[in-house]
SETORTI-220564 format. One record per residue: residue in three letters; x, y negated, z of N, C-alpha, C, CB in turn. Coordinates in steps of 0.02 Angstrom, whole numbers, plus 50000, padded with zeros to 5 digits. Glycine has a CB too. Layout:
ALAXYZXYZXYZXYZ;...
END
This chain:
MET493355187952511493875184152546493755184552621493895176752522;ASP494285185552660494205186052732493995179352761494855188452765;ARG493605179752814493405173652848494015170252878492885175152904;VAL494025163552870494575159652897494405157652968494735153452853;ASN494815159553016494645158153086495165154053123494545164653121;ASP495725152353090496255148653125496035141553138496895148653084;GLY496455137753177496315130853195496155126653133496895127853232;PHE495655122153140495405118853080495875113553054494745115953094;LEU496385111553092496845106353068497465109253037497035101753125;ARG497545115953038498165118953013498095120952940498365125053055;SER498655121052906498665122852835498505130252827499335121252803;ARG498085131752777497945138652761497675139152691497445141652812;GLY497775144952661497605145852591496875144952575497815152452568;GLY496415147452621495705147052607495465139952598495325150352662;THR495675135452644495455128452639495745125152577495655124552701;ALA496375126652563496685123752503496325126052440497425125652498;LYS496135132452438495765135052380495085131752375495695142652385;LEU494755130752432494115127352432494165120452401493845126852503;LEU494665116652423494735109852398494965109752325495225105852441;ASP495365114752305495555115252235494925116052192496035121152223;ASP494455120252215493835121252178493405114952177493445127052208;CYS493395111352233493025105052235493305100052184493045102052306;ILE493975099752181494305095252133494135097352062495065095252143;ALA494135103852050493975106351983493255104551964494085113951979;ASP492795105352012492095103651999492025096151986491655105652059;ALA492375092152025492335084952017492565082751948492745081352070;SER493065086351920493335084551855492825085351799493945088651840;ARG492285089051814491775089951763491215084851769491485096951768;GLN491255080451818490745075351825490895069451779490705072951898;GLU490445064851777490525058951735491185055451754489935054051743;ALA491555053051704492245050851714492315045451768492515048151650;ALA491895040551769491975035051817491895037551888491475029551803;ARG491455042451899491335045151965491855050351983490645048151969;ALA492065054351934492515059851947493195057451971492605064151885;GLU493435051851946494095049351966494115048052041494275042951929;VAL493585045052067493555043552138493455049852179492995038552153;THR493015054252156492875060452192493505064552200492335064552156;ARG493885065352146494505069252149494995066152197494825069952080;ALA495045059452196495525056152240495345057252313495565048652224;LEU494695056652329494485057852398494625064952420493735056352405;LEU494475069752376494575076752393495325078552398494235081252341;ARG495735075452355496465076552360496725074052427496845073052303;ASP496455068252448496665065452512496465070152570496355058552523;LEU495855072752566495645077652617496075083852616494905079552606;LYS496235086252556496645092252551497325091252583496725094252477;ALA497625085252572498285083852601498255084152677498525076952578;GLU497695081852706497645081952778497595089052806497045077952800;PHE497345093552767497255100452791497845104952771496615103352763;GLN498365101952742498955105952724499575102952757499045106152647;GLY499785106052810500425104352840500435098352885500905103452788;ARG499865095252900499865089552945499775091653016499315084652925;ARG500155088753063500065090053134499555085253162500735089453172;ALA499195087353213498675083253242498945076653270498305087053296;ASP499595076653291499875070653321500245066453270500325072353378;ALA500215068453206500565064553155500185058153141500655068653091;PRO500535052753123500185046553107499735047553048500685040953093;SER499155044253050498665044952996498855040352939497955043353021;VAL498945043152879499105039352820498545040252770499795041452790;VAL498245034852749497675035252704497895033252634497105030652728;ALA497795037652587497945036252517497325033752483498225042452482;ALA497365027852452496785025052418496695028452351496865017452408;PRO496075029352329495955032152262496275028052208495215032752249;VAL496445031252153496775027952098496355022052075496895032752040;GLY496685016252070496345010452043495925006552094495915012451988;VAL495915008752157495525005352208496005002652261494995009952239;PRO496054996052271496514993252320496284995052390496564985752312;THR496784995652436496604997252505496324991052540497214999852543;ALA496484985252516496204979152544495894975152487496744974852581;PRO495314972052499494984968452445495384962452422494304966252467;THR495334960752359495674954952331495154950352301496204957052279;GLN495324943952297494864939152267494794940652193495114932052279;THR494184940252169494044941752099493824935352064493514947252093;PRO494154933352010493944927351975493244928051947494424925651919;LEU492914922351936492224922451915492134926151849491964915451908;ALA492614925451804492534928451737492814935451733492874924051686;ALA492994938451790493294945051789492794950251765493564946951858;PRO493034955751735492584961251717492294964451780492944966451674;ALA491794968551771491494971951828492024975551867490944976851806;PRO492074974451933492594977651974492474985051981492624974452043;ASN492924988252020492874995552027492264997752067493494998152060;GLY491804993152077491164994952107490774999652061490754988852121;ASP490995000551999490655005151954490715012351978490945004551883;PHE491195013752023491305020252055490675024452061491595019352123;PHE490265022952114489695027152126489075024852088489545027252200;LEU489125019252053488555016852015488495020151947488585009352007;ALA489015023951928489015026951861488845034351862489685026051830;GLY488655037051920488495044151923487855045851886488425046251995;PRO487735052251874487155054451835486495051551861487115061951835;GLY486415051151926485795048551954485695041151945485765050152025;ARG486225037651926486185030451920486115028051848486795027351951;LYS486105032551800486075030451730485465026151716486075036551685;LYS484925027451752484305023851739484375016451756483745026851779;LEU484905014551793485005007551810485115003251748485585006851858;GLY485475005751700485645001751643486304998051655485084996751626;GLU486644996351602487314993351607487304986651644487604992351538;ARG486834982251628486824975651661486664976351735486304971051627;ARG486194980651752486024981551823486614984551862485414986151830;ARG486974989251832487564992151866488094986751876487864997951824;ARG488184982451827488684977151834488494972351890488754973351767;ILE487864970551894487644966151948487794969252016486884964551941;LEU487624975552024487744978952088488484979552103487414985852088;ALA488884981052051489604981552061489894974952085489954983751996;CYS489674969452056489924962952078489684961252148489694957452029;TYR489074963452166488824962252234489274965852284488094964752240;VAL489454972052269489894975852314490574972352320489984983052289;SER490834969952265491474966352266491434960252311491694964352195;MET490874956552307490804950652348490734952452422490194946552326;LEU490404958052437490354960252507491044961352537489944966752511;ALA491514963852496492194965052520492584958552526492554969952474;ASP492484953952478492884947752477492624942552526492874944852407;LYS491974942152535491674936952577491394940152640491114932952538;ARG491844942352683491644946452739491234942752791492254949352772;ASN491324936152795490974932252846490404928152818491454927752882;GLU490214929552757489684925552725489114930052704489964921752665;ARG488514927252705487934930652678487944929652602487264928052709;ILE487854935052565487864934552492487164932552468488084941352460;THR487124926752437486494924352409486474925852335486404916852423;THR485874925752307485814926852235486134921152197485074927452214;ALA486134915152226486454909452193487214910552188486314902852230;ALA487504912952244488224914252244488404919952197488464915952315;LEU487984925152195488104930752150488064928452077487614936352163;ALA487564924452062487494921851994488104917751974486854917651987;GLN488354913752020488954909752005489554914251994489094904752062;PHE489624919352036490174924052030490174927351961490124929452085;MET489584928951936489524932451872489454927651813488934937151874;GLU489424921151828489314916151776488664917451738489914916051726;LEU488144918851778487474919851751486994915051786487234927251762;SER486394914651761485884910851796485524915451845485374907751746;GLU485234912551897484844916651943484264920051907484584912452001;ALA483994916651857483444919551818483664926051785483194914651764;ALA484304926351763484554932451732484584938151782485254931251701;LEU484754936551845484754941651897484054944351909485054938951962;TYR483574939751912482884941751926482554945251868482484935751946;ARG482834944751809482574948751754482774956051762482834946051687;ASN483294957351801483524964151812483284967051879484274964451809;PHE483214962851929482974964951995482434960052018483564965452046;ALA481894962752042481334958552062481514954052121480734962752081;SER481984956252162482174952452222482864954652245481654953352278;LYS483144950852291483774952952322483684959552360484044947452368;GLY483104960352391482964966452426482984972552380482304966052461;ALA482714971752319482724977252271483444978852250482304975452208;MET483854973752247484554974652231484914978752285484904967852221;LEU484794976852348485104980352403484844987552409484984976652469;GLU484204988552396483924995252399484244999752346483174995152390;SER484364997052286484705000852234485415002552254484704996952168;LEU485744997952288486424999252312486425004852364486734992952342;ILE485955004652410485925009952461485785016652428485375008252513;ASP485345016752378485205022852341485845025552310484665021752287;ALA486245020952281486855023052246487365025852296487155017252208;VAL487425022652353487885025152405487665032152427487895020352466;GLU487025033052440486775039552462486895044852409486025039152478;ASP486745043252346486845048052292487575050352288486625045052225;ALA488025045552290488735047152283488985051152343489155040752276;LEU488795049052402489035052352463488795059552466488805048652525;PHE488155060752453487895067452461488065071952402487155067152469;ALA488225069052345488475073252290489145076452310488565069052225;GLN489565072552345490205075252367490115079952426490675069452387;ILE489655078352471489515082852527489245089552503489015079652576;GLU488815089352452488535095552425489085100052395488005094052372;GLN489595096952365490155100952339490495104652396490665096352303;ILE490635101152450490975104252507490525109652537491155099052560;ASP489885108252545489425113352573489415119652530488725110352580;ARG489365118652465489305124352419489925128752422489195121952347;HIS490495125752422491115129652422491275132352492491695125452397;ALA491045128952544491135131652612490765138252619490895126652665;VAL490175138652590489795144852591490135150152549489075143752566;ARG490345148152490490655152952444491285156052473490835149552378;TYR491695151952507492325154552534492285155952609492875149552520;ARG491685155452638491595157052708492085153152752491675164452721;LEU492115146752740492555142352779492315142152852492575135252749;ASP492785142152899492585141952969492245135352985493195142953015;THR491815135553035491365129953050491745123553067490905131653107;ARG492275124153106492645118153126492935114553064493215120053174;SER493215118353018493485115352957492935112052916493855120552915;HIS492385115552909491825113052870491565106452899491255118252866;VAL491435106352963491155100452995491665094752995490945101953067;ALA492305096353006492815091153005492855087752937493505094153024;MET492795091652884492815088852817492195084452804492855094452765;LEU491615086652828491005082752819491065075952855490395086552846;VAL491345075952915491425069652952491925065152917491635071053024;ALA492465068052891492985064052860492755060752796493595068352847;LEU492315064052759492145061652692491845054652691491675066452660;PRO491315053052731491055046252729491545041052754490425045852769;LEU491985043052799492485038252824492985036452769492855041152884;LYS493175041452729493635040052674493275036152618493915046652646;PHE492635037652609492235033952561492225026552581491515036752557;ALA492125025152646492115018352671492785014852660491935018252745;GLU493335018352672493995015452662494105013752589494535020252686;ALA493875018052545493975016952473493575011052448493785023152434;TYR492985009852477492535004652453492315000252511491915007852418;PRO492734995452530492574991252589491894987852584493104986052598;GLY491714985452524491064982152517490494986852533490974979452447;ALA490534992952508490014997952523490014999752597490125004252480;SER490594999552629490625001252700490224996352742491355001452725;ARG490164990152719489764985252756489024986952753489884978152728;LEU488804989852698488124992252694488024998252741487944994152622;MET488505002952738488455008952778488455007552852489015013752760;ALA488875002752873488915000852943488314996752965489554997052957;GLY487974993652917487374989752932487474982452942487064992552991;ASP488104980152946488194972952961487994968552902488914971652979;ALA488044971152841487834967152783487074966752778488114970152719;LEU486724970752819485994970852817485684967552879485734977952811;ALA486114964752922485884962252987485364956752980486474959653027;VAL485424952652929484954947052920484464948352864485334940552907;GLU484454954552840484004956352785483364959452813484344961252736;ASP482924961252769482284964152788482384970552828481854965552726;SER481984971552879482064977452922481964983952883481564977152980;GLN481584983752829481494989852789482154992152759480984988552733;LEU482584987452741483234989352714483674992452768483594983152684;ARG483644989752828484034992752883483774999752898483994988352947;ASN483125000552897482835007252908483045012052852482075006852912;ARG483075009452791483275013752735483995016252744483205009952667;MET484445011852766485135013952778485175018752836485585007952790;THR484765017552887484745022052944484555029152923484245019552997;MET484085029552876483855036152854484405040052817483245035352808;VAL484875036452786485445039852755485845043552808485895034752717;PHE485935040452865486325043652918485905048752957486605038552965;VAL485255047952958484835053252985484935059552942484075051152987;ARG484955058652877485075064252832485775067152843484995062052758;PHE486275062852853486955065152866486995069152931487445059252868;GLU486655066652983486645070153047486315077053039486275066053100;SER485785077252999485455083652987485915088452950484815082452947;THR486325085852904486805089952869487325092852917487165085852814;LEU487565088752963488045091053013487725096453058488295085253056;LEU487105095253079486765100053122486685106753086486085097353144;GLY486505106553022486435112752984487075116552980486185111252914;ALA487635113052970488285116352968488455119453035488835111452947;LEU488295116053089488445118753156488015124853172488335113353209;LEU487375124653152486935130253166487105136353125486215128153154;ARG487345135253065487525141053022488185144153043487565138952950;GLY488605140453078489265142853095489275147253156489725137153105;GLU489855149953170489935154553226490485152353274490075161453201;SER490935147953251491535146553290491465140453335492115145653245;VAL490915136653331490815130853374490275132653426490605124553332;PRO490415131453490489915133053542489245129653526490165130853611;LYS488695133353539488035130753521487635128653583487645136053483;ARG487975126353634487625124153694487145118453677488125121953748;ASN487375113853635486965108153616487165105853546487025102353667;PRO487015109753494487235107753427486925101253404487065113253378;ALA486295099953423485985093653403486345087653433485245093653423;GLY486545088453496486925083053529487595081953497487005084653602;LEU487935087453478488585086853446488515083453377488915093753438;ALA488005085453339487895082353273487755074953281487305085753237;ALA487355073053331487205065953343487835062153363486675065253398;ALA488255065253404488875061953425489355061053366489225066053480;LEU489415066053324489855065553265489605060153217489905072353230;CYS488945059853207488655054753163488775047753193487905056053152;ALA488645046953257488755040553290489495038553286488525040853364;PHE489935043353294490655042053287490805039253218491065048553299;SER490515042253166490645039953097490395032853087490305044653048;VAL489785031453109489505024753100489915019653140488765024653122;GLY490105021453201490505016953242491175015353211490605019853310;ARG491495020353182492135019153149492055014453089492435025853125;MET491505015253051491395010852994491235003753016490825013452950;LEU490865002953071490714996353096491344992853120490194996753153;ARG491784996453154492414993453176492834991453116492794998353221;PHE492844995653065493204994053003492954987452974493114999752951;SER492294986752970492004980652942492154974552987491244981452934;ASN492054975353053492144969753099492874967553104491894971553167;SER493334972153089494054970453093494314967253029494464976653109;GLY493864965852982494094963252918494454968552878494554957252929;PHE494244974852887494514980652852495234982152872494484979552777;ALA495404980452934496084981752959496114988352997496324976053003;ASP495604989953037495594996053076495305001753035495194995153142;MET495735006053009495515011252964495065016452999496115014852933;PRO494505018252968494055023053000494375029853014493465024152957;THR494875031752974495175038352984495785038253030495375041252918;ALA495925032653062496505032353107496405037353164496595025153136;ASP496915041553175496895046753228496295051353222496905043453296;LEU496055052253161495455056253151495565063553171495235055953078;ASP496145066353155496275073353172496205074453247496985075353150;ALA496515070053287496505070853359495785070053387496975065753392;CYS495415065353359494725064253382494295070453367494425058153348;LEU494355073053306493955078853288494155085053328494015080253213;GLU494795085653343495025091353382494695091353451495785091253388;MET494635085353481494315085053547493555086353542494435078053578;MET493235083653490492515084153485492275091153463492255078953436;LEU492715094753427492515101253400492845107053437492685101653327;ARG493025106153499493325111653538492815117153549493585109153607;
END
């Protein structure tokens, strides 16, 4: 297949084929995870087909996931937080542990200005705190498992894009733009998880947890740098600086999303921003 060299925001067959393959791969993953993965990738594909850089940004939420959080009754079944908690790497959690984490994520989205305590979580789930501690040694262990789940889900999707970008020799600007867009769309789909990613839900928690979340984005920045170094179409005057700026842009967008009560979408005007940053 010929190398794709046109502008990274314009529609072209190579990128569409790449995303078609990503969607096909996602369909072979575990059902709970695949539904979300396909929806995110379809949304990305739509942006790369026929959208102008100055067009208003419209974000399509994954099937079954509301764009804004809703209050969940105490006796409700586990919310759609099962998304990334049901992937292959998370099976070791067990059903009860996944449910606890899913409800924690739901509460992060619903109670944006409150610290989530184990007492509040137990009440939300109609369990005793002792039942929570039989599954997790501490609240910190619970949050660490959540961060692990976010990282697993995010990088599973990033690895799909990386693999197919190599296979189809996608131009660097398109590849990097898709990598930057993916965590932002993930944050939009899962507002509770976005609070972990932005760090505000960890502000009053143990510093080790904040460092653990920081390391996820150190890994993401390294992924961006690798894509820039392997490519040919982005100037290499300072690829490390560009990767750091793109990563900081992503984290900043997620923090604004969280601080705005999930009103300021991370992908708003994303095309125009990436066009300026990836000249």
